[in-house]
C-alpha positions as CSV (number, residue, x, y, z in Angstrom):
1,M,0.0,0.0,0.0
2,S,1.6,3.2,-1.2
3,N,-1.0,5.8,-0.5
4,L,-2.6,5.9,2.9
5,D,-3.1,9.6,3.3
6,L,-6.9,9.4,3.3
7,V,-6.9,6.5,5.7
8,Q,-4.6,8.2,8.2
9,E,-6.9,11.2,8.2
10,I,-10.0,9.2,9.1
11,R,-8.5,6.7,11.5
12,E,-9.4,7.3,15.1
13,P,-6.7,8.1,17.6
14,A,-5.0,5.1,19.2
15,N,-6.9,3.8,22.2
16,S,-4.7,2.3,25.0
17,F,-7.4,-0.4,25.6
18,K,-7.7,-1.3,21.9
19,P,-4.3,-1.0,20.3
20,M,-5.4,-2.6,17.0
21,E,-7.8,-1.4,14.3
22,L,-9.3,-3.6,11.7
23,Y,-10.7,-2.3,8.4
24,V,-13.1,-5.0,7.0
25,F,-13.9,-4.6,3.3
26,V,-17.0,-6.3,2.1
27,D,-19.4,-6.4,-0.8
28,P,-22.8,-7.3,0.8
29,L,-23.7,-9.4,-2.3
30,N,-20.6,-11.5,-2.1
31,P,-21.2,-15.0,-0.5
32,E,-17.6,-15.1,0.9
33,C,-18.3,-11.9,2.8
34,W,-21.3,-13.6,4.3
35,E,-19.1,-16.5,5.4
36,L,-16.6,-14.0,6.9
37,Q,-19.2,-12.7,9.3
38,A,-19.0,-15.9,11.5
39,V,-15.2,-15.5,11.7
40,I,-15.5,-11.8,12.6
41,R,-18.0,-12.5,15.4
42,K,-15.8,-15.2,17.0
43,L,-12.7,-12.8,16.7
44,Q,-14.7,-10.1,18.4
45,I,-15.9,-12.4,21.2
46,E,-12.4,-13.8,21.9
47,Y,-10.2,-10.8,21.2
48,G,-12.4,-7.8,20.8
49,H,-10.7,-6.1,23.8
50,Y,-7.6,-5.7,21.5
51,F,-9.2,-4.1,18.5
52,S,-11.8,-1.8,17.1
53,M,-13.4,-2.5,13.7
54,R,-14.8,-0.6,10.8
55,I,-16.9,-2.1,8.0
56,V,-16.1,-0.6,4.6
57,L,-18.4,-1.3,1.7
58,S,-16.5,-2.2,-1.5
59,T,-19.3,-2.8,-4.0
60,Q,-17.8,-4.1,-7.3
61,L,-17.5,-1.4,-9.9
62,L,-19.3,-3.6,-12.4
63,N,-22.4,-3.2,-10.3
64,L,-22.0,0.5,-10.1
65,N,-22.1,0.8,-13.9
66,K,-25.4,-1.0,-14.3
67,G,-27.7,1.9,-15.1
68,T,-27.8,5.3,-13.4
69,L,-29.3,6.5,-10.2
70,S,-30.8,9.9,-9.7
71,S,-32.2,11.6,-6.6
72,N,-35.3,12.4,-8.7
73,I,-36.0,8.8,-9.7
74,D,-39.0,6.9,-8.3
75,T,-37.3,4.3,-6.1
76,N,-40.5,2.5,-5.1
77,N,-40.3,0.1,-8.0
78,L,-36.5,0.4,-8.5
79,T,-34.1,-2.5,-8.6
80,H,-30.4,-1.9,-8.9
81,P,-27.4,-3.9,-7.5
82,V,-26.0,-0.8,-5.8
83,L,-29.1,-0.2,-3.7
84,P,-28.1,-2.7,-0.9
85,S,-24.9,-0.7,-0.3
86,V,-26.8,2.6,-0.2
87,A,-29.3,1.1,2.2
88,I,-26.6,-0.1,4.6
89,K,-25.1,3.3,4.7
90,A,-28.6,4.8,5.4
91,A,-29.1,2.3,8.2
92,E,-25.7,3.2,9.7
93,L,-27.0,6.8,10.2
94,Q,-29.2,5.3,12.9
95,G,-26.1,3.9,14.7
96,K,-23.3,1.5,14.1
97,R,-25.3,-1.4,15.7
98,S,-28.3,-0.6,13.5
99,G,-26.1,-0.7,10.4
100,N,-24.5,-4.0,11.4
101,R,-27.9,-5.5,12.2
102,F,-29.3,-4.3,8.8
103,L,-26.3,-5.8,6.9
104,H,-26.8,-9.1,8.7
105,K,-30.5,-9.2,7.9
106,L,-29.8,-8.2,4.3
107,Q,-27.4,-11.1,3.9
108,E,-29.8,-13.5,5.5
109,H,-32.5,-12.5,3.0
110,L,-30.1,-12.9,0.1
111,F,-28.1,-16.1,0.9
112,L,-30.7,-18.0,3.0
113,Q,-34.0,-16.9,1.5
114,S,-32.8,-16.1,-2.0
115,K,-34.7,-12.8,-2.0
116,D,-33.9,-10.0,-4.4
117,V,-32.2,-7.5,-2.1
118,S,-31.5,-5.1,-5.0
119,S,-35.1,-4.2,-4.8
120,Y,-36.0,-1.1,-2.9
121,N,-39.2,-2.6,-1.6
122,V,-37.4,-5.6,-0.2
123,L,-34.9,-3.3,1.4
124,L,-37.8,-1.6,3.2
125,E,-38.9,-5.0,4.5
126,I,-35.4,-5.7,5.8
127,A,-35.3,-2.3,7.5
128,E,-38.5,-3.2,9.3
129,E,-37.1,-6.6,10.4
130,A,-33.9,-4.9,11.6
131,E,-36.2,-2.6,13.8
132,L,-35.0,0.6,12.1
133,D,-37.1,3.8,12.2
134,Q,-38.8,3.4,8.8
135,E,-39.4,7.0,8.0
136,E,-35.9,8.0,9.0
137,F,-34.5,5.2,6.9
138,K,-36.5,6.4,3.8
139,L,-35.3,9.9,4.2
140,D,-31.7,8.8,4.8
141,F,-31.8,6.5,1.8
142,H,-32.2,9.5,-0.4
143,S,-30.0,11.9,1.5
144,V,-26.7,13.5,0.4
145,H,-25.1,12.3,3.7
146,T,-25.7,8.7,2.7
147,A,-24.3,9.2,-0.8
148,K,-21.2,10.8,0.6
149,A,-20.7,8.1,3.2
150,F,-20.9,5.5,0.4
151,Q,-18.5,7.4,-1.8
152,C,-16.1,7.7,1.2
153,D,-16.1,3.9,1.5
154,L,-15.3,3.5,-2.2
155,Q,-12.5,6.0,-1.9
156,I,-11.0,4.2,1.1
157,T,-11.2,1.0,-1.0
158,R,-9.2,2.7,-3.8
159,E,-6.7,4.4,-1.5
160,M,-5.9,1.1,0.3
161,E,-5.7,-0.8,-3.1
162,I,-8.3,-3.3,-2.2
163,N,-8.9,-5.5,-5.3
164,E,-10.6,-8.5,-3.7
165,V,-13.4,-8.9,-1.2
166,P,-13.5,-9.8,1.5
167,S,-10.3,-8.2,2.7
168,I,-9.1,-7.2,6.1
169,V,-6.4,-4.6,6.9
170,F,-4.8,-4.8,10.3
171,F,-3.3,-1.7,11.8
172,N,-1.4,-1.4,15.0
173,E,-1.4,1.6,17.3
174,C,1.4,3.4,15.4
175,I,-0.5,5.4,12.8
176,E,2.6,5.9,10.6
177,D,3.0,2.1,10.1
178,E,1.5,0.4,7.1
179,G,-1.2,-2.1,7.7
180,V,-1.1,-5.8,7.0
181,K,-3.6,-6.6,4.3
182,V,-5.3,-10.1,4.1
183,S,-7.2,-10.5,0.8
184,G,-9.7,-13.3,0.5
185,L,-11.4,-15.6,3.0
186,Y,-9.4,-17.8,5.3
187,S,-9.9,-20.0,8.4
188,Y,-10.3,-18.4,11.8
189,D,-6.8,-19.3,13.0
190,V,-5.2,-17.3,10.2
191,Y,-6.7,-14.0,11.5
192,Q,-6.0,-15.0,15.0
193,T,-2.3,-15.5,14.2
194,I,-2.0,-12.2,12.4
195,L,-3.5,-10.4,15.3
196,Q,-1.1,-12.1,17.7
197,E,1.9,-11.3,15.5
198,M,1.0,-7.6,15.2
199,M,0.5,-7.4,18.9
200,G,4.0,-8.7,19.3
201,E,3.0,-11.1,22.0
202,E,3.7,-14.8,22.4
203,S,0.1,-15.4,23.3
204,L,-3.0,-13.2,23.6
205,N,-5.5,-13.2,26.4
206,R,-8.4,-15.0,24.9
207,Q,-11.8,-14.2,26.4
208,S,-14.3,-17.0,27.0
209,P,-17.6,-16.8,25.2
210,P,-20.5,-15.4,27.2
211,P,-23.5,-17.6,28.2
212,L,-25.9,-18.4,25.4
213,D,-28.4,-15.9,26.7
214,D,-25.9,-13.0,26.6
215,L,-24.7,-14.1,23.2
216,F,-28.2,-13.7,21.7
217,T,-28.5,-10.3,23.4
218,K,-25.7,-9.1,21.2
219,Y,-26.5,-11.1,18.0
220,S,-30.3,-11.6,17.7
221,T,-30.0,-14.3,15.0
222,M,-27.2,-17.0,14.7
223,A,-26.7,-20.2,12.7
224,T,-25.9,-23.5,14.3
225,R,-22.5,-23.6,12.8
226,E,-21.7,-20.2,14.3
227,I,-22.7,-21.4,17.8
228,A,-20.6,-24.5,17.4
229,S,-17.6,-22.5,16.4
230,I,-17.8,-20.0,19.1
231,Y,-18.1,-22.6,21.9
232,N,-15.8,-25.1,20.2
233,I,-18.3,-27.8,20.2
234,S,-19.9,-30.0,17.6
235,E,-22.9,-28.8,15.6
236,Q,-24.9,-31.7,17.1
237,T,-24.1,-30.6,20.7
238,A,-24.9,-27.0,19.8
239,E,-28.3,-28.0,18.4
240,C,-29.1,-29.9,21.6
241,E,-28.4,-26.8,23.7
242,L,-30.3,-24.5,21.3
243,K,-33.3,-26.8,21.4
244,K,-33.4,-26.4,25.2
245,Q,-33.6,-22.6,24.7
246,V,-36.6,-23.2,22.3
247,L,-38.4,-25.3,25.0
248,Q,-37.8,-22.4,27.4
249,Q,-39.4,-20.1,24.8
250,K,-36.2,-18.0,24.6
251,L,-35.4,-18.8,21.0
252,E,-37.3,-19.8,17.9
253,R,-35.9,-22.2,15.3
254,I,-36.0,-21.2,11.6
255,C,-35.2,-24.0,9.1
256,M,-33.7,-22.6,6.0
257,A,-32.8,-24.5,2.8
258,K,-29.1,-24.3,3.6
259,E,-28.8,-24.1,7.4
260,T,-30.8,-23.6,10.6
261,I,-31.1,-20.1,12.1
262,W,-31.9,-19.5,15.7
263,K,-33.7,-16.2,16.6
264,V,-34.5,-14.4,19.8
265,K,-38.2,-14.5,20.5
């Protein structure tokens, strides 16, 4: 990476409690970016006390060239591959958690339910499921602030020479240092090792996962495979524990074509 001027301007000051910063570059329509989410969640649970994280939307340029968008266009019946990214930035204006929740719901609709998330009407449905303020979301979707936020993400993608998604760039607390870029999707232990090496420690203090109830307070929907990975147990064992939560009426089970999702009631 040769040109990091823009990135250095927007990076937050180093925090003594979180000496690392991760830039996670995703295209919401990319299946590998959906798979990365489970890795990121486990990394946050075990080592989140070491790093802060920023999601950067890196929608493929091919999608951006499919037709034109105008602030005057009637979006009610509009379908365009760039709309999901615009919607995510609009959701983020209601808070970082709202943006992350919307992104997760959007990917669920796309990869588990095979819905057309490039449709404005579908995006409104997702916003409702993500418990966003609907009127605020509609206004923000068309606002100049959302457009600028999305353009900023694309500019960061160019400045950091991101040519593949997903990608993660690891920064340490020294803002002058270049980051370590990891392009593509890898197993959890690869990201864990990089974090450890950049911290310069022989071993990191790994936090134990919280009780299941607390986990679902943070992530309202999770797949069986995610639970199994987080607690380092088999999927069969995880499913048995999750079924107990269903019997206690804490969770509901949603059987998708590709995997089982568990949702807070």
